C-alpha positions as CSV (number, residue, x, y, z in Angstrom):
1,M,69.6,-46.3,-12.8
2,V,68.7,-44.2,-9.8
3,S,65.5,-42.1,-9.9
4,T,65.9,-38.4,-9.3
5,K,62.2,-38.0,-8.4
6,K,61.5,-36.4,-5.0
7,K,59.8,-38.5,-2.4
8,N,56.0,-38.5,-2.6
9,Q,56.0,-37.0,-6.1
10,P,53.3,-38.2,-8.6
11,A,54.3,-40.8,-11.1
12,S,53.1,-38.7,-13.9
13,T,50.7,-35.8,-14.7
14,G,47.6,-35.8,-16.8
15,P,44.6,-38.1,-16.8
16,N,46.4,-41.3,-15.8
17,S,48.6,-39.7,-13.1
18,K,49.2,-41.3,-9.8
19,I,49.9,-40.0,-6.3
20,V,51.8,-41.7,-3.5
21,V,50.2,-41.4,0.0
22,K,51.9,-42.7,3.1
23,T,49.9,-43.7,6.2
24,K,51.2,-44.9,9.5
25,R,51.7,-48.5,8.3
26,H,51.4,-48.5,4.5
27,T,52.4,-46.7,1.4
28,H,49.5,-46.4,-1.1
29,I,49.6,-45.5,-4.8
30,F,46.3,-44.1,-6.3
31,K,45.2,-43.0,-9.7
32,S,44.2,-39.3,-9.5
33,D,41.1,-40.2,-11.5
34,D,39.9,-42.3,-8.6
35,I,39.9,-39.4,-6.2
36,V,36.7,-37.4,-6.0
37,R,37.8,-34.8,-3.5
38,C,40.2,-33.9,-0.6
39,E,39.1,-32.1,2.5
40,S,41.4,-30.5,5.0
41,D,41.1,-31.3,8.7
42,R,43.8,-29.1,10.2
43,N,47.1,-30.9,9.4
44,Y,45.4,-33.9,8.0
45,T,43.5,-34.5,4.8
46,M,40.5,-36.8,4.2
47,I,40.6,-38.3,0.7
48,Y,37.3,-39.4,-0.8
49,F,37.3,-42.0,-3.6
50,S,34.9,-42.7,-6.4
51,D,34.1,-46.2,-4.9
52,G,32.8,-44.5,-1.8
53,K,35.8,-45.3,0.4
54,K,37.8,-42.6,2.2
55,M,41.2,-42.4,3.8
56,L,42.8,-40.1,6.3
57,S,46.3,-38.9,5.3
58,S,48.8,-37.1,7.6
59,K,49.7,-34.8,4.6
60,T,48.2,-31.3,4.5
61,L,45.8,-30.2,1.8
62,K,48.6,-28.1,0.3
63,Y,50.5,-31.3,-0.5
64,F,47.6,-32.7,-2.4
65,D,47.0,-29.2,-4.0
66,D,50.6,-29.1,-5.2
67,H,50.4,-32.6,-6.7
68,L,46.8,-32.9,-8.0
69,T,46.3,-29.6,-9.6
70,K,48.7,-30.9,-12.3
71,S,46.0,-33.5,-13.0
72,G,43.3,-30.9,-13.3
73,F,42.0,-30.7,-9.7
74,L,40.5,-27.4,-8.5
75,R,41.1,-25.7,-5.2
76,I,37.6,-24.3,-4.6
77,H,37.9,-23.4,-0.9
78,Q,40.6,-23.2,1.8
79,S,39.5,-26.6,3.0
80,H,38.5,-28.3,-0.3
81,L,40.2,-29.6,-3.4
82,I,38.0,-31.4,-6.0
83,N,38.2,-33.4,-9.1
84,P,36.1,-31.5,-11.7
85,D,35.2,-34.8,-13.5
86,F,32.8,-35.4,-10.6
87,M,31.1,-32.0,-10.6
88,T,27.4,-32.1,-11.5
89,R,26.2,-28.6,-10.4
90,F,27.3,-25.2,-9.4
91,E,25.1,-23.0,-7.2
92,N,26.1,-19.3,-7.3
93,G,25.1,-17.7,-4.0
94,K,25.3,-14.0,-3.2
95,N,28.7,-14.2,-1.3
96,T,29.8,-17.8,-1.7
97,G,28.6,-20.8,-3.8
98,S,28.6,-24.5,-3.7
99,V,29.5,-27.4,-6.0
100,T,27.5,-30.6,-6.0
101,L,29.5,-33.7,-6.8
102,S,28.3,-37.0,-8.4
103,D,28.0,-38.6,-5.0
104,S,25.5,-35.8,-4.0
105,T,28.0,-34.1,-1.7
106,S,27.7,-30.4,-1.6
107,V,31.1,-28.6,-1.2
108,P,31.4,-24.9,-0.5
109,V,33.1,-22.5,-3.0
110,S,34.8,-19.5,-1.5
111,F,34.0,-16.0,-2.6
112,R,37.4,-15.7,-4.3
113,K,37.0,-18.9,-6.2
114,K,33.5,-18.4,-7.5
115,T,34.5,-16.6,-10.7
116,S,37.0,-19.3,-11.7
117,I,34.4,-22.1,-11.0
118,R,31.8,-20.2,-13.0
119,E,34.3,-19.8,-15.9
120,F,35.1,-23.5,-15.7
121,F,31.4,-24.3,-16.1
122,E,31.1,-21.9,-19.0
123,L,34.0,-23.4,-20.8
124,F,32.6,-26.9,-20.2
125,E,29.3,-25.8,-21.5
126,M,30.8,-24.3,-24.7
127,K,32.9,-27.4,-25.3
128,Y,30.0,-29.9,-24.9
129,T,27.0,-28.0,-26.2
130,N,25.6,-29.5,-29.3
131,Y,24.9,-26.7,-31.9
132,E,22.6,-28.7,-34.3
């Protein structure tokens, strides 16, 4: 049976989804859950993993945005895509904001994305607040 999946498509969507990343010499398959964030560097993307490792991909951030938002990732800035499972704090500044991740990295939130991040935290709070 021949697969009709496009090249570099994720194996699935949802919490156990995977993404294929080709580098110059290797093809890697990663669980989206293992990715903390992706940061744009022009036409390249630096991928940061939960084990502290990082990898430079020749794919643009748009490629990762197209594939990882299906797994719940959030595009919070022109240069940043994050896994919300690793968010620990949101700072709401006057014009922009920032999100702190579990590895203590602070990532900027653009003015346009502040409202959606704030709403995400409010929904999270409502879901996990204990009303005893």
